[in-house]
C-alpha positions as CSV (number, residue, x, y, z in Angstrom):
1,M,-16.2,-13.4,-10.7
2,T,-19.8,-10.4,-10.0
3,L,-19.5,-8.2,-7.1
4,H,-22.4,-10.0,-5.3
5,E,-19.9,-13.1,-5.6
6,L,-17.1,-11.8,-4.5
7,L,-19.2,-9.9,-1.7
8,A,-20.6,-14.4,-0.6
9,H,-17.4,-15.6,-1.2
10,R,-16.3,-17.0,2.7
11,R,-12.8,-15.0,2.5
12,V,-14.1,-11.4,1.8
13,R,-16.0,-9.4,4.7
14,G,-17.1,-6.3,2.9
15,L,-15.9,-4.0,0.4
16,S,-14.8,-0.4,1.5
17,V,-15.8,2.7,-0.9
18,G,-13.9,5.8,-0.8
19,Q,-11.4,5.1,2.3
20,C,-9.7,2.6,4.2
21,V,-12.4,0.2,6.2
22,D,-10.4,1.7,8.8
23,G,-11.3,5.5,7.9
24,S,-8.3,6.7,7.1
25,P,-8.0,7.6,3.1
26,L,-6.8,5.7,0.7
27,P,-2.5,7.2,0.2
28,T,-1.7,9.1,-2.7
29,G,-1.7,6.8,-5.3
30,V,-2.8,3.8,-4.4
31,Y,-5.9,3.0,-5.7
32,A,-7.3,-0.2,-3.8
33,H,-5.7,-2.0,-1.0
34,A,-6.8,-5.8,1.2
35,H,-6.5,-6.9,4.5
36,Q,-5.0,-9.8,4.3
37,Y,-2.8,-10.8,7.2
38,P,-4.3,-13.0,10.0
39,K,-3.6,-10.5,13.0
40,D,-5.3,-8.0,11.2
41,S,-8.1,-6.7,12.7
42,N,-9.9,-6.2,9.5
43,R,-8.9,-8.6,7.7
44,G,-11.1,-10.3,4.9
45,W,-11.7,-6.3,4.0
46,V,-10.7,-4.5,0.1
47,C,-10.3,-1.3,0.1
48,I,-11.4,0.4,-3.1
49,R,-10.2,4.1,-3.6
50,S,-13.5,4.9,-6.1
51,P,-16.9,3.6,-7.0
52,R,-15.6,3.0,-10.9
53,D,-12.8,0.9,-10.9
54,I,-15.6,-2.0,-9.2
55,L,-16.5,-3.3,-12.0
56,R,-15.7,-3.2,-15.4
57,R,-16.6,-1.5,-17.7
58,G,-20.0,-2.2,-19.5
59,S,-20.5,-5.4,-17.6
60,R,-21.3,-6.9,-14.0
61,E,-18.2,-8.4,-13.9
62,I,-15.6,-7.0,-10.6
63,S,-12.3,-4.7,-11.8
64,T,-8.8,-6.3,-13.0
65,T,-7.9,-3.8,-10.0
66,V,-10.9,-6.2,-7.1
67,M,-9.4,-8.7,-8.1
68,H,-6.4,-8.5,-7.5
69,E,-7.1,-7.5,-4.2
70,F,-9.3,-10.5,-3.9
71,A,-6.3,-12.4,-5.1
72,H,-4.3,-11.2,-1.4
73,L,-7.2,-11.7,0.9
74,L,-6.8,-16.0,-0.9
75,A,-3.4,-15.9,-0.5
76,A,-3.1,-14.2,2.3
77,A,0.3,-12.7,1.4
78,G,1.8,-10.0,-0.7
79,H,3.1,-9.5,-4.1
80,D,5.4,-12.9,-3.5
81,D,4.6,-16.7,-5.5
82,D,1.3,-17.3,-3.6
83,W,-0.1,-14.9,-5.2
84,R,1.1,-14.5,-8.5
85,R,0.0,-17.9,-8.4
86,T,-3.5,-17.2,-6.5
87,M,-3.2,-15.1,-9.2
88,R,-3.2,-17.5,-12.4
89,E,-5.9,-20.2,-11.1
90,L,-7.8,-16.1,-11.0
91,G,-7.7,-16.4,-15.1
92,Q,-6.0,-12.6,-14.4
93,P,-2.8,-11.8,-15.6
94,I,0.2,-10.2,-13.8
95,P,1.0,-7.3,-13.8
96,A,4.1,-5.8,-14.8
97,A,5.1,-4.4,-11.7
98,Y,4.5,-7.7,-10.0
99,R,5.9,-10.3,-12.5
100,K,8.9,-11.7,-11.3
101,R,12.5,-10.7,-11.9
102,N,15.4,-13.1,-12.3
103,R,18.6,-12.0,-11.4
104,P,21.3,-12.2,-12.9
105,S,23.6,-14.5,-11.4
106,K,26.8,-14.7,-9.3
107,L,29.3,-16.4,-11.8
108,S,27.5,-14.4,-15.0
109,T,28.3,-10.6,-12.1
110,Q,31.7,-12.1,-12.0
111,R,31.9,-12.5,-16.0
112,V,31.2,-8.8,-16.7
113,S,33.2,-7.8,-13.2
114,K,36.0,-9.2,-15.1
115,R,35.4,-7.1,-18.5
116,R,35.5,-4.3,-17.7
117,R,38.9,-4.1,-16.0
């Protein structure tokens, strides 16, 4: 997807570079975020720290960071199943930090507890 295509999408209102669209700085360690919630007056905006993070290096395609935030806008969700499904539909990899984790079943936890006694 190109920057032009992103900005033409009906769910995208704009791209704020260098700070949040509301004028506040992005928190330390946060490279980007999306305003995806229905009651947010800035819904549809993607905010990104640096212009270097908008496009893939040597390409006209938008970066994986922007695609990640675009998926939030499309899914209107955080890092949940809807967002993961949208990422897959966009052909994007799910970063390890946002993959669904399998929790051990209660039965397997009880078995481990009994062995320790």
